[in-house]
C-alpha positions in Angstrom: 18.4 149.7 -57.1 18.1 146.5 -59.2 15.4 145.3 -56.8 13.4 148.5 -57.2 13.8 148.3 -61.0 12.4 144.8 -61.1 9.3 145.7 -59.1 8.3 149.1 -60.5 6.0 148.0 -63.3 4.2 149.9 -66.0 5.4 153.3 -64.8 7.8 155.2 -67.2 10.9 156.3 -65.2 13.3 158.9 -66.5 16.8 157.4 -66.7 18.3 160.5 -68.3 16.8 163.5 -70.1 14.8 162.3 -73.1 15.0 158.6 -72.2 12.3 156.8 -70.1 12.5 153.2 -69.0 9.3 151.2 -68.9 9.5 147.9 -66.9 7.0 145.2 -67.6 6.5 141.9 -65.8 7.4 138.4 -67.0 6.1 135.1 -65.6 9.5 133.4 -65.7 13.2 134.0 -66.2 14.3 137.5 -64.9 10.7 138.3 -64.1 10.9 141.6 -65.9 11.8 143.2 -69.2 12.7 146.8 -69.8 11.4 148.8 -72.8 12.4 152.4 -73.5 10.9 155.6 -74.8 13.3 157.9 -76.7 12.3 161.5 -77.2 12.6 162.9 -80.7 11.6 166.1 -82.5 8.3 164.6 -83.7 7.4 162.4 -80.7 8.7 159.3 -78.9 10.2 156.1 -80.2 9.2 153.0 -78.2 11.9 150.4 -78.1 10.5 146.9 -77.5 7.0 145.9 -76.3 7.1 143.2 -73.6 5.3 139.9 -73.8 1.7 139.6 -75.0 0.9 137.0 -72.3 0.0 139.7 -69.8 -2.3 142.5 -70.7 -0.2 145.7 -70.7 -2.1 148.8 -69.6 -0.9 150.9 -72.6 -3.6 153.6 -72.2 -2.4 154.2 -68.6 1.2 154.1 -69.5 0.8 156.5 -72.5 -1.0 159.0 -70.3 2.3 159.3 -68.4 4.3 160.2 -71.5 4.2 163.8 -72.6 3.6 163.4 -76.3 2.8 160.8 -79.0 4.6 157.6 -79.7 5.4 157.9 -83.4 7.3 154.7 -84.0 8.1 151.3 -82.4 11.5 149.7 -82.8 12.1 146.0 -82.0 15.6 145.0 -81.0 15.0 141.2 -81.5 12.3 138.6 -82.0 12.3 136.9 -78.6 8.9 136.7 -77.0 9.5 139.2 -74.2 10.6 141.9 -76.7 8.3 141.4 -79.7 5.3 139.5 -78.1 3.4 142.7 -77.2 4.0 144.5 -80.5 0.4 144.3 -81.8 -1.0 145.7 -78.6 1.5 148.5 -78.5 0.9 149.4 -82.1 -2.9 149.4 -81.6 -2.6 151.6 -78.5 -0.2 154.1 -80.0 -1.2 154.0 -83.7 2.6 153.9 -84.4 4.2 151.8 -87.1 6.6 149.0 -86.1 10.2 148.9 -87.4 12.1 145.6 -87.2 15.4 144.3 -88.6 15.2 142.5 -91.9 17.0 139.3 -90.7 15.2 139.4 -87.4 11.8 139.7 -89.0 12.6 136.7 -91.2 13.4 134.6 -88.2 10.4 136.0 -86.3 8.1 134.6 -89.0 10.0 131.3 -89.2 9.5 130.7 -85.5 6.2 132.5 -84.5 4.5 132.6 -87.8 4.5 128.9 -88.7 2.7 125.8 -87.2 5.6 123.4 -87.6 8.3 125.0 -85.5 7.7 122.6 -82.6 8.2 119.6 -84.9 11.3 121.2 -86.5 13.0 122.0 -83.2 12.0 118.6 -81.8 13.8 116.9 -84.6 16.8 119.1 -84.0 16.9 118.3 -80.3 16.7 114.5 -81.1 19.7 114.9 -83.5 21.6 116.5 -80.6 21.1 113.6 -78.3 18.0 114.5 -76.3 16.0 111.4 -75.4 12.6 111.4 -77.1 10.6 111.8 -73.8 12.8 114.6 -72.7 12.6 116.3 -76.1 8.8 116.4 -75.9 9.0 117.9 -72.4 11.4 120.6 -73.6 9.3 121.4 -76.7 6.1 121.7 -74.6 7.7 124.0 -72.0 9.5 126.1 -74.5 6.6 126.7 -76.8 4.1 127.6 -74.0 4.3 131.3 -74.8 3.8 130.9 -78.6 0.1 131.7 -78.5 1.0 135.0 -76.7 3.5 136.3 -79.2 1.6 138.8 -81.2 4.2 140.4 -83.5 3.3 142.8 -86.3 3.3 141.4 -89.7 5.0 143.3 -92.6 6.7 145.9 -90.4 9.0 148.6 -91.8 12.3 146.8 -92.3 15.6 148.3 -91.3 19.3 147.3 -91.7 22.4 147.9 -89.7 23.9 151.3 -90.5 20.4 152.9 -91.0 19.2 155.6 -88.7 16.0 156.0 -86.6 15.4 159.5 -85.5 19.1 160.3 -85.2 19.9 156.9 -83.5 22.3 154.7 -85.5 21.3 151.1 -85.9 24.0 148.6 -84.9 24.1 144.9 -85.6 24.9 142.9 -82.4 24.2 139.3 -83.3 24.7 136.5 -80.8 21.8 136.4 -78.4 19.7 136.5 -81.5 21.0 136.4 -85.1 19.3 139.6 -86.1 19.7 141.5 -82.8 20.0 145.3 -83.3 20.9 148.1 -80.9 20.5 151.9 -81.1 23.4 154.2 -80.5 23.8 158.0 -80.2 26.2 160.3 -78.5 27.7 157.7 -76.2 24.3 156.1 -75.3 23.6 152.5 -76.2 20.0 151.2 -76.2 21.2 147.6 -75.9 18.3 145.2 -76.0 19.8 142.0 -74.6 23.2 142.4 -76.2 24.9 143.5 -72.9 23.3 143.0 -69.5 24.2 143.0 -65.8 24.3 141.2 -63.5 23.1 138.3 -65.7 24.7 137.4 -69.0 22.6 137.1 -72.1 21.8 133.5 -73.3 23.7 132.5 -76.5 22.3 129.3 -78.0 22.5 127.4 -81.3 19.1 126.7 -82.9 17.8 125.3 -86.2 18.3 127.5 -89.3 20.4 130.0 -87.2 23.9 131.3 -88.0 26.4 128.5 -87.5 28.6 130.1 -84.8 26.4 132.3 -82.6 28.9 132.5 -79.8 31.6 133.7 -82.2 29.1 136.3 -83.5 28.4 137.4 -79.9 32.0 137.7 -78.9 32.6 139.9 -82.0 29.6 142.0 -80.9 31.0 142.4 -77.4 34.4 143.5 -78.9 32.6 146.1 -81.1 30.7 147.4 -78.1 34.0 147.7 -76.2 35.6 149.5 -79.1 32.6 151.9 -79.4 33.0 152.6 -75.6 29.6 154.1 -74.9 29.4 155.9 -71.6 26.1 154.1 -70.6 24.1 151.2 -71.8 20.4 150.6 -71.2 19.5 146.9 -71.5 16.4 144.7 -71.6 16.9 143.3 -68.1 18.7 144.1 -64.9 20.5 147.3 -64.0 21.9 150.1 -66.2 25.4 149.3 -67.3 27.6 152.3 -66.4 30.8 151.0 -67.9 29.8 149.0 -71.0 33.3 148.4 -72.3 34.3 146.9 -68.9 31.1 144.8 -68.8 31.7 143.6 -72.4 35.2 142.3 -71.4 33.8 140.6 -68.3 31.2 138.7 -70.4 34.0 137.7 -72.9 35.9 136.3 -69.9 32.8 134.4 -68.8 32.5 132.7 -72.1 36.3 132.0 -72.3 36.0 130.2 -69.0 32.9 128.2 -70.2 34.7 127.3 -73.4 37.5 125.8 -71.3 35.0 123.9 -69.3 33.3 122.6 -72.4 36.6 121.5 -73.9 37.5 119.7 -70.6 34.3 117.7 -70.8 35.3 116.2 -74.2 37.5 113.2 -74.9 37.9 110.6 -77.6 34.4 109.2 -77.0 31.8 110.9 -79.2 29.3 112.8 -77.0 26.1 114.7 -77.9 25.4 118.3 -76.9 22.7 117.0 -74.5 25.3 114.8 -72.7 27.8 117.7 -72.5 25.1 120.0 -71.1 24.9 117.8 -68.0 28.6 118.4 -67.4 28.2 122.1 -67.7 24.9 122.8 -66.1 24.2 119.7 -64.0 21.6 117.0 -64.4 18.7 118.4 -62.4 17.1 121.0 -64.5 13.5 121.5 -65.4 12.7 121.1 -69.1 12.6 124.8 -70.0 16.1 125.3 -68.4 17.4 122.2 -70.0 16.3 123.6 -73.4 18.4 126.6 -72.9 21.3 124.6 -71.4 21.4 122.3 -74.5 21.3 125.3 -76.9 24.0 127.1 -74.9 26.2 124.0 -74.8 25.9 123.6 -78.6 26.9 127.2 -79.2 30.1 126.6 -77.1 30.8 123.3 -78.8 30.5 124.9 -82.3 32.8 127.7 -81.2 35.4 125.1 -80.2 35.0 123.4 -83.6 35.7 126.7 -85.3 38.7 127.2 -83.1 40.0 123.7 -83.8 39.7 122.7 -80.2 36.9 120.1 -80.8 35.6 118.0 -83.7 32.0 117.4 -84.8 30.7 114.3 -86.6 27.2 113.8 -87.9 25.2 111.3 -89.8 21.5 111.1 -90.7 20.5 110.6 -87.1 22.9 112.3 -84.7 25.5 115.0 -84.1 28.4 114.3 -81.7 31.6 116.0 -80.6 35.0 114.8 -79.6 38.3 116.3 -78.3 40.9 117.1 -80.9 
């Protein structure tokens, strides 16, 4: 079933009455992203818009949907979810709604010219050699020209409602990540996935403990106990509470491995990423590996299981 999901592109598929899944291709990573149409009294809500890198045949897609799209909701500002927002808004004529915090970070990353320089400085502070840092920046920012988000969207906050769906804050994968929930159904974005686990990384100007945020989000999802969760990649999660606990266990194990890689000698996040993810990674994967390693190191600092030291040039970590 997962194989079929990944390769049925641009054709809305009913996953349950009133919910259609639209799968769009990606050039890398999981190779696909799921968007969703949610039926309402006045028309459809489109959740997420894919990446603007590839031209999405919105006219053909909309012909397969029996009614107008009256609003677009963005779960979070990563390229594969917000990058196609302008094209989707043009095709549907619908306004875009985005979380207040998420939009602020969307502008900070995709709406400025100096983000590559800012994140390069941050990688250098975390031990990445200059030549490797440049490779990581070049590979990571390759999609920037194809992220066409909508400026000045309607802003929304956790606790608000969209056409009867409650807006839930699920930070971690992105600081401003939002989900929609109604009657036991979670439209999850990238907050809970299967079989992969969402990336949780630390980045400049982000919340200081994204992994702690994410673990809290997983516990809230488990307590909510939806009966089904539709995510941005992979298969439908039929037991979200069980899957949430599995992902918590995954990160508990990685925290133990991260702690085991530390000793009395100060080491950078870049160095520790080699112990966790190996040495032979292409630049784009090393970028994620360093960010993920840092999120685990900072969680250990919060828990008192590691210590961080920094000066004007570098940030390092030691065992406690």
